[in-house]
N, C-alpha and C positions, 0 to 999 in steps of 0.2 A: 508659313515657311520662314525659317530662321536664316538670316543672312549675316555673315560676319565679314568685316573688312580687316585684313591683316596687313600691318605696316611695319616691317622690320626697319630699324633706324640705328644709325651710328653717327653721332654728332651732327644732327640736323635741326638745331634750335632755331635757325632762321626761317625754315620752311614748314616745319611739321605742323604748326598751328593752322596755317592756311590749308594744308592738305587734309587735316582732320575735318575742318569746317566744310571743305568742298565735298568730301564724301558724305558727311552728314546731310548736306543739302541735296545731293544726288540720290542718296538712299536713306530716306528719313527713318525707315523701320529697322535699319541695320545697326549692329553694334560695332563700333570702331575700336580695334585693339592696336595699341602701339607697343611693340616689343623693343625696349631700349637695350641695345647690344653694346654694353660696356662704354657708353658715352661719357665723355669728360666735360660736357657742357650742360646746358639747361634743357636738353631735349625732353626728358621725362616731365619736368615741371610745365613746360609750355604745351605739351600734348595733353596733360591732365587738365590744364586750365581751359583748353579748347573743348573738353568734354569726352576725351577718349579714355578707355580703360587701359591703364599703363601697367605693363609687366616687364620684368628685367631678366635678361639672359647674360650672365657675366662672361661666358665663353665666347670669344670673338670669332666671327665668321658667319656669313649669310646662310650657309647650309645648316649650321648649328642652330641658328634662330628659326629657320623654316621647320626643322625637325621638332623643335620645342613647340612652335605654334600649332603644327598639325597634331601633336600629341595632346596639347592642353585644350584646344577649342573644339567644341562640339556644335555643329551647325548643319544646315541642309545645303547651303551654298556659301562658298568662300571666295571673296574678292581679294586678290593679293596684288599689292603695288608697292612702290618705294616711297619713302618719306621726303624725297628731295624736290617734289613739286614738278617733275618733268612729265608725269602722266596726267591725262585729262580725265578728271573724275566724272564729268558729265557723260562719258561713254559707258560708265558702269551699268546704268539701268538697262540699256540696250543689250549689253553683253549678257547680263543676268537673264533677261527675257529670252534671248537666243538659246542659252544653255537649258532653260526650263522647258520651253516650248518644243525644242528639237530633241530633248532628252539626251543631251551631250554630257561628257565628263570633263571637257576642258574647252574654253574659248580663250584664244590668245589675242591680245591687243597688239597688232603689228605696228611698229612705230613709223609714223610719217611726219617729217618736220612741220610744225605749225608755222603760221605766218611770222611769228616772232622767234622761231626756233632755228634760224639759219645756222647758228653755231652749236646746235645740239649734238651733232655727230663729229667727233674727231676722225680724221682720215684713217687712222689705224683701226678704229672701231668699225668703220664701214667696211674696210677690207676684211677684217677678221670675221665679221658677221656673214659676209658673202661666202667666205672660205668655209666656215663651219656649216652653213646651210647646205652647201654642196657635199661636204664631207659626210654629213648626217645621211643624206640621200644615198651615197655610195655604200656606207657601212651598214645602215639599218633599213634602208628602203623607204623611210618616211620623207614626205615633202612638206617643208615648212618655209615660210617666207621670212620669219624672224625668230631664230632659235633662242636668242638671248633676251627676248623681251621679258621684263619682270612684271608685266601687267597681265594677269591671268584670272579667269573666273573658273573655279573648280567645283566639282560635285563632292558630296560627302564620301561616296564610295571610292572616288579617286584618292582623296586625302587619306582616308583610313586604311587604304591598301598600298600606300606608297612607301617603300623602304628607302630612307635617306642614307646614302653612303658617304657623301663628300661634305666637307665643312665650309667651303668657300663659295666663290662665284660659279663653281661647276654645277650648282644646283639647277639652273635653268636647263642645261644640257641633260641632266638626269631626269628632270620632269618630262622632257620631250622624248627621250629614249624609252622611259617607262610607258608612255602612251603608245609608242609604236610597238614595243615588245609584246604587250599583251592585247594589242588590237582594240584600244579604246576609241570611241567616237569623239571627234574634236572638230572645231572650226576656227578660222582666223578672220579677224575683222581689222580694218584700218582705224587707227586712233591717232590723234594729234600727239606729237612729242615736242615738248617745249625745251628751250635752252635752260640749263641749270642756273640757279640763282648764283650771282657773283660771290656771295658770301658762303656758299655751300661747296665744300671741297669734294672733288671726284674721288671715289673709293677704288674704282677699277683701274689697275695699272696694265696698260696694253700688252707689254712684253711678258712681264712676270705672270700675270693671270692668264694671258693667252697660252703660255706654255703649260700652265696647270690644267687649263681646260682641254688642251690637246691631249695631254697625258690621261686625263679622266675619260675622254672619248675613246682612247685606245683601250683602257682598262674595261670600260663598259662593253666595247666590242668583243673583248676576250671573254667576258662573263656571259654576254647575251648571244653571241654568235661564235662559240668556240670551234665549231667545225670549220668555218671559213677562216678563222684566225690561224689555227694550227695547220690547216691545209696550205695557206699562203707561206708559212714558215717552211713546211715540208717541201713545197714546190721550189722555193728559193734554194734550200739546201741541196735538193736533188740536182738542180741546174749547176750548182758549184761542183758537186761530186762528178757529174757527167763531164764537165769541162776539164777537170783535173784527170779523170780516168781516161778520157779520150786520147790524151798524149801517151799514156802508158800502153793502152791497147794498140795504138798505131805502131809504136815501136816493137811491141810483141809480135804483131802480125808480120812485120818486116824482118825481124831478126830472130824471132822465136825465143827471145830473152826478156826478162823483166829487169830493165836497166835502172828504173826509177822506183825502187821498192818503197822508199818513204812516201812518195807521191801516191802510190797505189794504196798503201795502208791508210793515208789521210783521206783519200777518196772513199774508200770503203767505210771508214769511221763516220764520215759526214753523212753517207747514205743511211747508215744504221740509225743515226740521230734523227734523220728525216722520217724514217719509218716509225720511230718512237713518238715523234710529234704527231704524226698522222693517227697513231693509235690513241694518243692522249685526246686528240680532237674528237674521235669517235666516242670514247667513253664519256668525256665531259659534255658532249652534245646530248647524250641521254640524261645526264644529271640535270642539265639546263632545262630540258623539256619538262622534267618532273617539277623543278622549281617554278617554271613558268605556269604550269597547270595549278600548282599550289597557290600562287599569287592570284591567278584567275578565279579560283574557287573562293578565296577570301574576298575578292572584289564582288563576285556574284552573290555572296552571302549578305551583302548590304543592299538596302533598297535604293532604287534609282530616284532621281529628282522627280517629284510628282507634279504633273502639269495641272494648271488650274481647273480645266475641264474634268480631269480624272478625279481631282479632290472633291469637286462639287457632286459628281455622281456617287462617290464613295459616301459622302455625308448624307446624301439623299437616301441611299439604300440603308444607312444606319439610323435614319430618322433624326439626325443631328442638325444643328444650325449651320450657318455659314462660317463660323469660326473667325479667328483673327489671323489673317494671312497677308503676307507682304505682297504688294502688287507694284513693282518698280515702275515709275512713270518714265516718260520719255520715248523717243522713237526707237523702233526696233533696229538692232544692228544688222547690217548687210554683210553676210559672210563673204570673205575673200576666197576661202577654200574650205571645203568640208572633207572629212575623212570618209573612208568606206567602212561600214560596220563589219566586224569580223564574221 
């Protein structure tokens, strides 16, 4: 079983060497890839000195790097984390074992402040995470404890069927909504989250990136749930049209005259737009269903992660040997939450 550790980095020269060595120790059979995202420091040199395979992506943006990594790397299991040293590499073997043994497509490492990580969470990030966790549940129906966690273990068929749309920190939201949209099995586990190194600068800006992520969530809602999206717009417009038209109707019933013709015309025009939105929602819902089925077929065309017992039986039936397969050591991860299979 081929395991690849993917570490997107931008100016992480002070931490990347330790992160690479930690993952090499935790997953000795894995290949660690560091994607240098237009760094202006010695991130690439220090990652290479630590034993990582270094590749460069000059187009700035985490979503851009993830798109490049997913396209370039071919493996059975992908471990994705950040290069800032905040994630606990020792949790990776348990997350990999959980993904393999339960035949999941994604295991999310939910962040819990470590004993030395009291300052790991800025207040704005805590509020934003809770807000988006609830927003995701309302918009898409998925239940996640940590939407923005960058620590994830993914299957090959998840990675190779995932269409990347956004270029920035919206990528975690997109990974989550893709999982919910086509009904992929996933689990969440608690992992330690350490405070960022004092020499490592935080890349996420609370307000600016929060607005971008909110906009991305709305756009994803429009694309994945067009019937709900346009029905909400149609209902809002209908309410406005009824409120405006009620005044005109009341005067007409009293006097028999249409004394507010502009208001009547405006009310009728708004209601026509509401009907158009509803029609658009019905049409786009059919298109979305077709696209969802196409993505599902691409996903199903790829083989799932093979459990060790299944591999042994297959090799025995083929008359082969035991082969060279990775067997991550360490305790099993205890799932915080499991999804329901579609």
